[in-house]
C-alpha positions as CSV (number, residue, x, y, z in Angstrom):
1,M,-12.5,-16.3,9.2
2,Q,-16.1,-16.3,7.8
3,R,-16.9,-14.8,4.7
4,R,-19.9,-14.5,2.4
5,T,-19.6,-16.1,-1.0
6,F,-19.9,-12.9,-3.5
7,N,-23.2,-12.7,-5.5
8,T,-23.8,-11.3,-8.5
9,L,-27.5,-10.4,-9.3
10,L,-29.2,-8.7,-12.1
11,A,-28.9,-4.5,-11.2
12,A,-31.3,-2.8,-9.2
13,S,-32.7,0.6,-9.9
14,A,-29.7,3.4,-10.2
15,A,-31.2,5.9,-8.0
16,S,-32.2,4.9,-5.2
17,P,-33.8,6.3,-2.1
18,Y,-31.3,4.8,0.5
19,L,-28.7,7.0,-0.5
20,L,-27.8,9.7,2.5
21,H,-24.6,10.7,1.6
22,P,-22.6,10.6,-1.6
23,M,-18.4,11.1,-1.4
24,T,-17.6,13.8,-3.1
25,A,-14.4,14.8,-5.7
26,S,-12.0,16.5,-3.6
27,A,-11.9,20.5,-4.4
28,A,-8.0,20.4,-4.3
29,P,-6.6,23.1,-6.7
30,T,-4.7,20.6,-9.0
31,A,-4.4,19.3,-12.7
32,D,-5.9,16.0,-13.4
33,M,-3.2,13.9,-13.2
34,P,-3.5,10.4,-15.7
35,H,-2.3,7.2,-14.5
36,L,-1.2,4.6,-17.2
37,P,-4.1,2.0,-18.1
38,W,-2.8,-1.2,-16.0
39,T,-3.0,1.0,-12.8
40,R,-6.5,1.9,-13.0
41,Q,-8.5,-1.2,-11.4
42,A,-5.0,-2.8,-9.9
43,N,-4.1,-3.8,-6.8
44,I,-0.9,-4.3,-5.0
45,Y,1.2,-7.0,-3.1
46,E,3.9,-6.2,-0.9
47,V,6.9,-8.9,-0.7
48,N,10.0,-9.2,2.2
49,I,12.6,-11.5,0.4
50,R,14.3,-12.4,3.4
51,Q,11.4,-13.3,5.5
52,Y,9.0,-14.8,2.1
53,T,10.9,-18.2,1.8
54,P,13.3,-20.1,3.9
55,E,16.1,-19.6,1.4
56,G,15.5,-15.5,1.4
57,T,16.5,-15.0,-1.8
58,L,15.1,-13.6,-5.3
59,G,15.2,-16.6,-7.0
60,A,12.8,-18.7,-4.1
61,F,10.3,-15.5,-4.4
62,Q,10.2,-15.7,-8.2
63,A,8.6,-20.0,-7.7
64,H,6.0,-18.1,-6.0
65,L,5.0,-15.7,-9.1
66,P,2.7,-18.5,-10.9
67,R,0.7,-18.8,-7.9
68,L,0.7,-15.4,-7.2
69,Q,-0.3,-15.0,-11.0
70,K,-3.1,-16.7,-10.5
71,M,-4.3,-15.1,-7.1
72,G,-4.6,-11.9,-10.0
73,V,-1.8,-9.6,-8.0
74,D,-0.8,-6.9,-10.5
75,I,1.8,-4.7,-9.0
76,L,4.5,-6.3,-7.2
77,W,6.0,-4.4,-4.2
78,L,9.1,-5.4,-3.9
79,M,11.3,-4.1,-0.3
80,P,14.8,-2.9,-0.5
81,I,16.9,-5.5,-2.1
82,Q,20.3,-3.3,-2.2
83,P,23.1,-4.4,0.4
84,I,22.3,-3.2,4.2
85,G,25.0,-1.3,6.2
86,R,26.7,-2.7,8.6
87,Q,28.4,0.3,11.2
88,E,25.9,0.8,14.0
89,R,23.6,-2.3,12.4
90,K,20.5,-3.1,14.1
91,G,19.8,-6.9,15.0
92,S,22.6,-9.5,13.0
93,L,21.2,-8.6,9.6
94,G,20.1,-5.2,9.6
95,S,17.5,-3.2,8.6
96,Y,16.1,-3.0,4.9
97,Y,16.2,0.5,4.5
98,S,19.7,1.2,6.0
99,I,21.1,1.4,2.6
100,A,25.1,0.4,1.5
101,D,24.8,0.5,-2.2
102,Y,22.4,1.8,-4.5
103,T,23.3,0.0,-7.2
104,A,24.0,-3.2,-6.0
105,V,21.7,-6.3,-4.6
106,N,22.2,-7.7,-1.0
107,P,24.2,-11.2,-1.9
108,E,21.8,-12.4,0.8
109,F,19.1,-12.1,-1.7
110,G,21.0,-12.8,-5.0
111,G,22.9,-10.9,-7.7
112,L,21.7,-8.3,-10.2
113,A,20.8,-11.3,-12.7
114,D,18.2,-12.7,-10.1
115,V,16.2,-9.4,-10.3
116,K,16.2,-9.0,-13.9
117,A,15.1,-12.9,-14.4
118,L,12.4,-11.9,-11.8
119,V,11.1,-8.8,-13.6
120,Q,11.4,-10.6,-16.8
121,D,9.4,-13.2,-14.8
122,A,6.9,-11.0,-13.4
123,H,6.0,-8.9,-16.9
124,A,5.5,-12.4,-19.1
125,R,2.7,-12.7,-16.8
126,G,1.0,-9.1,-17.1
127,M,2.5,-8.0,-12.9
128,K,4.6,-5.3,-12.8
129,V,7.5,-4.6,-10.5
130,I,7.9,-1.7,-8.2
131,L,11.0,-1.1,-6.0
132,D,11.3,0.2,-2.6
133,W,13.8,4.0,-3.0
134,V,15.7,5.0,0.3
135,A,15.8,8.2,-0.7
136,N,16.3,10.1,2.7
137,H,19.0,8.8,4.3
138,T,21.9,6.1,3.8
139,A,23.7,3.2,6.2
140,W,26.9,5.3,7.7
141,D,29.0,2.8,6.0
142,H,27.4,4.1,2.4
143,P,30.9,5.6,0.5
144,W,29.1,8.8,-0.1
145,T,29.5,9.9,4.2
146,S,33.6,9.5,3.1
147,Q,33.7,10.7,-0.3
148,H,30.9,13.2,-0.4
149,K,30.7,14.7,3.3
150,D,28.3,18.4,2.2
151,W,25.5,15.7,0.9
152,Y,24.5,14.8,4.1
153,K,22.9,16.6,7.3
154,L,25.4,18.2,9.3
155,N,25.4,18.8,13.5
156,A,26.7,21.8,15.0
157,Q,30.9,20.0,14.8
158,G,30.1,20.0,11.2
159,E,30.0,15.3,11.8
160,I,26.9,13.4,10.4
161,F,24.7,12.4,12.6
162,P,22.0,9.8,13.3
163,V,18.4,10.9,11.6
164,T,16.9,12.0,14.7
165,F,13.0,13.5,15.4
166,N,12.1,15.9,18.2
167,E,15.5,16.4,18.6
168,G,15.6,18.2,22.8
169,T,12.2,17.6,23.3
170,P,11.2,14.6,25.7
171,Q,9.8,12.4,22.6
172,V,13.6,12.3,20.9
173,E,13.9,9.5,18.7
174,Y,17.0,8.3,16.8
175,W,17.2,6.0,14.1
176,S,20.8,5.1,15.1
177,D,21.6,2.9,11.7
178,V,20.6,5.6,9.4
179,V,22.2,8.9,8.3
180,A,20.4,12.0,6.9
181,L,20.8,13.0,3.1
182,N,20.5,16.9,2.7
183,Y,18.6,18.0,-0.7
184,D,20.1,21.1,-0.4
185,S,23.0,19.7,-2.9
186,A,22.6,19.8,-6.0
187,A,25.2,16.9,-6.9
188,L,23.2,15.0,-4.2
189,R,20.4,15.3,-6.6
190,E,21.8,14.2,-9.6
191,A,23.0,11.6,-7.9
192,M,20.4,10.2,-6.5
193,I,18.0,10.5,-10.4
194,G,20.8,8.9,-11.6
195,E,20.3,5.7,-8.8
196,M,17.0,5.1,-9.4
197,A,17.6,5.5,-13.5
198,F,19.9,2.4,-13.0
199,W,17.2,0.2,-12.0
200,V,14.9,1.2,-14.4
201,R,17.6,0.9,-17.6
202,E,19.1,-2.0,-16.1
203,C,16.3,-4.1,-14.8
204,D,12.9,-2.5,-17.0
205,L,11.7,-1.4,-13.4
206,D,7.9,-0.1,-13.2
207,G,8.6,2.6,-10.4
208,F,9.5,3.3,-6.9
209,R,7.8,3.0,-3.9
210,C,9.4,5.9,-2.3
211,D,9.9,5.4,1.6
212,V,9.2,8.8,4.2
213,A,8.6,10.6,0.9
214,G,7.7,13.6,3.3
215,L,10.8,13.8,4.3
216,V,12.5,14.8,1.0
217,P,11.6,17.7,-0.9
218,T,8.7,17.9,-2.7
219,A,10.8,19.3,-6.1
220,F,13.5,16.2,-5.8
221,W,10.6,14.1,-6.1
222,N,8.9,16.6,-9.3
223,E,12.0,16.6,-10.6
224,A,12.7,12.4,-10.2
225,R,9.9,11.7,-12.0
226,R,10.0,13.8,-15.0
227,R,13.0,12.4,-15.5
228,L,12.0,8.7,-14.6
229,D,9.5,9.1,-17.0
230,A,11.5,10.1,-20.1
231,I,12.9,6.7,-19.5
232,K,10.3,4.5,-19.1
233,P,6.6,5.7,-17.6
234,M,6.9,5.1,-14.2
235,F,4.4,4.4,-11.3
236,M,5.1,6.1,-7.5
237,L,3.6,5.5,-4.6
238,A,4.6,8.0,-1.5
239,E,5.4,6.2,2.0
240,W,3.6,9.8,3.3
241,S,0.3,11.7,3.2
242,E,-0.2,14.7,1.2
243,P,-2.3,17.1,-1.0
244,E,1.1,18.0,-2.6
245,L,2.7,15.1,-3.8
246,H,0.2,14.1,-6.1
247,E,0.5,17.3,-8.2
248,Q,3.6,16.3,-10.2
249,A,5.1,13.2,-8.7
250,F,3.3,9.9,-7.2
251,D,0.2,8.3,-8.8
252,M,-0.3,7.3,-4.9
253,S,0.0,7.4,-1.3
254,Y,-0.4,5.9,2.2
255,G,-4.5,5.8,3.5
256,W,-3.2,5.7,6.8
257,D,-6.3,7.3,7.3
258,L,-8.9,4.5,6.1
259,Q,-6.2,1.8,9.0
260,D,-6.5,4.0,12.0
261,V,-10.6,3.7,11.2
262,F,-10.0,0.0,11.2
263,K,-8.0,-0.2,14.4
264,A,-10.2,2.1,16.4
265,I,-13.1,-0.6,15.1
266,G,-11.1,-3.8,15.6
267,S,-10.8,-2.7,19.2
268,G,-14.0,-2.0,20.1
269,K,-13.4,2.2,20.3
270,A,-15.7,2.7,17.4
271,G,-18.6,1.1,15.3
272,A,-20.0,1.6,11.1
273,D,-20.5,5.7,12.6
274,A,-17.0,5.4,12.2
275,L,-17.4,4.5,8.7
276,R,-20.1,6.7,7.8
277,A,-17.9,9.7,9.0
278,W,-14.9,8.8,7.0
279,V,-16.6,8.7,4.2
280,R,-17.8,12.4,4.4
281,Q,-14.6,13.4,5.5
282,P,-12.0,11.2,5.0
283,T,-8.5,13.8,5.4
284,A,-8.6,16.9,7.3
285,K,-6.6,18.0,3.8
286,P,-8.7,18.1,0.7
287,F,-7.0,15.1,-2.1
288,P,-7.2,15.7,-5.6
289,A,-10.0,13.1,-6.9
290,H,-7.3,11.8,-9.4
291,A,-5.0,10.7,-6.1
292,Y,-4.3,7.2,-6.4
293,R,-4.7,6.4,-2.2
294,M,-3.5,2.6,-0.5
295,R,-5.9,1.1,1.0
296,F,-4.3,-1.8,3.7
297,T,-5.0,-3.9,6.7
298,S,-1.1,-4.8,6.8
299,N,1.9,-4.3,6.0
300,H,6.1,-4.6,7.1
301,D,5.3,-1.5,9.7
302,I,2.1,-2.6,10.5
303,N,2.7,-6.4,11.4
304,S,6.3,-5.7,13.3
305,W,5.8,-3.3,14.8
306,H,2.2,-2.7,15.9
307,G,0.4,-6.2,15.8
308,T,-0.5,-9.2,13.2
309,D,-4.3,-9.3,12.0
310,A,-5.5,-11.4,15.0
311,E,-4.3,-8.9,17.5
312,L,-5.2,-5.6,15.7
313,Y,-8.6,-6.7,13.9
314,G,-9.4,-10.6,15.6
315,P,-12.5,-11.6,14.0
316,A,-13.1,-8.6,12.1
317,Y,-10.7,-8.7,9.6
318,G,-12.0,-10.5,6.8
319,A,-14.7,-7.1,6.5
320,F,-11.6,-4.8,6.5
321,A,-10.2,-6.4,3.4
322,V,-13.5,-6.4,1.6
323,L,-14.0,-2.7,2.6
324,S,-10.3,-2.3,1.7
325,F,-11.1,-3.8,-1.6
326,T,-14.7,-1.8,-2.2
327,L,-13.8,1.7,-0.9
328,P,-12.1,4.0,-3.2
329,G,-8.1,3.5,-3.3
330,M,-5.6,0.7,-4.3
331,P,-5.7,-2.2,-2.0
332,L,-2.8,-4.1,-0.8
333,I,-2.0,-7.6,0.5
334,Y,1.0,-8.1,2.4
335,G,2.6,-11.1,1.7
336,G,1.7,-13.3,3.2
337,Q,-1.9,-12.7,4.4
338,E,-3.3,-14.7,2.2
339,G,-1.1,-17.9,4.3
340,Q,-3.2,-15.9,7.1
341,L,0.3,-15.0,8.8
342,D,0.0,-15.1,12.2
343,R,2.9,-14.1,14.5
344,R,4.7,-10.4,14.0
345,L,7.7,-11.0,11.6
346,A,11.1,-10.3,13.4
347,F,12.3,-7.1,11.5
348,F,16.3,-7.1,11.3
349,E,16.6,-10.9,11.7
350,K,15.8,-14.2,9.8
351,D,12.3,-14.7,10.2
352,T,10.6,-17.0,7.9
353,I,6.8,-16.8,7.2
354,T,5.2,-20.2,8.1
355,W,3.4,-21.1,4.3
356,A,0.7,-23.8,5.7
357,G,-0.8,-23.9,2.8
358,F,-2.6,-20.5,1.4
359,P,-6.2,-20.6,3.2
360,R,-7.0,-16.6,3.0
361,Q,-6.0,-16.9,-1.1
362,A,-9.7,-17.8,-2.8
363,F,-11.1,-14.7,-0.6
364,Y,-8.4,-12.3,-2.1
365,S,-8.5,-14.0,-5.4
366,E,-12.2,-13.4,-5.2
367,L,-12.2,-10.1,-3.8
368,I,-8.9,-9.1,-6.6
369,A,-11.5,-10.3,-9.1
370,L,-14.5,-8.5,-8.0
371,K,-12.1,-5.2,-8.3
372,K,-11.2,-6.1,-11.5
373,A,-14.9,-6.9,-12.9
374,H,-16.5,-3.5,-11.5
375,P,-15.1,0.2,-13.4
376,A,-16.9,1.6,-10.5
377,L,-14.5,0.0,-7.9
378,A,-11.5,1.8,-10.2
379,N,-8.8,4.0,-8.5
380,G,-8.4,7.2,-8.5
381,Q,-10.2,9.5,-10.7
382,Y,-11.8,6.2,-12.7
383,G,-13.8,4.9,-10.3
384,A,-17.1,6.0,-8.8
385,P,-18.0,8.2,-5.9
386,V,-19.3,6.2,-3.0
387,S,-23.1,7.2,-2.0
388,L,-23.7,5.9,1.8
389,L,-27.7,3.5,2.2
390,D,-29.9,3.7,5.1
391,A,-30.1,-0.3,6.4
392,G,-32.1,0.6,9.3
393,N,-29.2,-0.3,11.8
394,P,-26.9,1.6,13.0
395,Q,-24.2,-1.2,13.8
396,V,-24.2,-1.8,9.7
397,F,-22.5,-0.4,7.3
398,A,-23.9,-0.2,3.6
399,F,-23.0,1.9,0.7
400,K,-23.0,1.6,-3.2
401,R,-20.2,2.7,-5.4
402,Q,-21.9,3.8,-9.2
403,Q,-20.4,4.4,-12.7
404,N,-23.1,4.3,-15.6
405,A,-24.5,0.4,-15.3
406,D,-21.9,-0.9,-13.2
407,W,-22.5,-1.3,-9.6
408,V,-21.1,-2.6,-6.8
409,Q,-23.1,-2.9,-3.2
410,V,-21.8,-3.9,0.1
411,V,-23.3,-4.5,3.2
412,V,-21.2,-4.6,6.2
413,N,-21.9,-5.9,9.8
414,V,-19.7,-4.1,12.1
415,S,-20.6,-5.5,15.4
416,A,-20.1,-9.0,16.9
417,T,-23.4,-9.9,17.1
418,P,-26.0,-10.9,14.7
419,Q,-28.2,-7.9,12.8
420,R,-30.9,-7.0,10.7
421,Y,-31.2,-4.5,8.4
422,H,-33.6,-2.9,5.8
423,L,-32.1,-2.5,1.9
424,Q,-34.8,-1.5,-1.5
425,G,-37.7,-2.6,0.7
426,Q,-36.5,-6.3,1.7
427,E,-35.4,-6.8,5.1
428,A,-32.3,-9.4,5.8
429,E,-29.9,-10.8,8.6
430,I,-26.5,-10.6,8.2
431,G,-23.8,-12.2,10.9
432,P,-21.3,-10.6,13.6
433,W,-18.2,-9.3,11.4
434,Q,-20.1,-10.5,7.6
435,W,-20.7,-8.9,4.9
436,A,-23.2,-9.2,2.1
437,I,-21.7,-7.5,-1.8
438,T,-24.4,-7.4,-4.7
439,A,-23.2,-6.1,-7.9
440,A,-24.1,-5.6,-12.1
441,P,-23.5,-8.5,-14.1
442,A,-19.5,-7.8,-15.0
443,A,-19.3,-6.6,-18.6
444,A,-18.4,-9.6,-20.9
């Protein structure tokens, strides 16, 4: 992977004749939603405990906290750490998302004391911790399936059945190891909020990443957020992409839209025009200006089921990582990317990340430092809009984000050949898939 050093230059004129199209704030009819101060220029780092170390334990992962602190990580997202169901289990170890007990710890990972120690250590280092929460379904052998059958969706025969999508069509899909909860039950809603509150009270968690959030009624999430915030102000991430989730419940949702553009460019099906089109119309449905959107090149689903960074993006990977940090949204790093993770991790088996040093750690550290140093790159309503720049070359994607005296300008060659571009009356050459970042001096 090739990259260019970030150059901090004296500010150019704020008013540029090269501006093409500012990305305007959404007109979605929702009130402004403030976010916790520590989230406003934050990044997020996903942790797969099973695969992170040879031991696959919380304690072994904790030993990496000094390194991640030095790297500049702000929010640690732990994939589910609860016991995994045995009935209808997939593979020998099963899916993290087949929960057999919401308020226990998978003994393969450690115990509740290990979770508390990890959170306390992270907090002492200035990091926050959120837990992956699976509210849509449980394992077949969760105690609720026998104690509260009415809390589950039932088939025509009145029996609990596997989570099923597109039933009756050729595209039917079964999640055979899990069964769906029925949120028509007030008792279930109350119990689920209680299970979430357990982790906040016991372990001082800072929030949740909510699995398939759109399959659970938004009204439940709104109530859960209100109740959890009464214990401790939360940061909530939805694995979904619907504007209404941002009205009350969620700070951030998945920005699959930009990752789709990255994949299209990486596969040779699109170029810089696709990025410019995304800036002009990033989503079919408008999101409120306050909505944080998570930007990423990988996560556990992408890596295991769709491909590695090398498979999906090839030599373009570094350029897309830069864009995920500099376009609007909160950037995600999937644990292992800083070690140049070069294979798809098995989802239902032990498959330890091979840490052959950390060849991309300095790269990510620079990107994190850049985002933290510049208010223009802040998340949601706190950051600046995007103004496209005319670089005089359709294969070069260039933009600027400016907030008061602070600004960041990014130029990316979205092609496999060297390109020349013109900005501010100057001409320069940029190599294949390379980038150039200039910025106002960071405030002292």
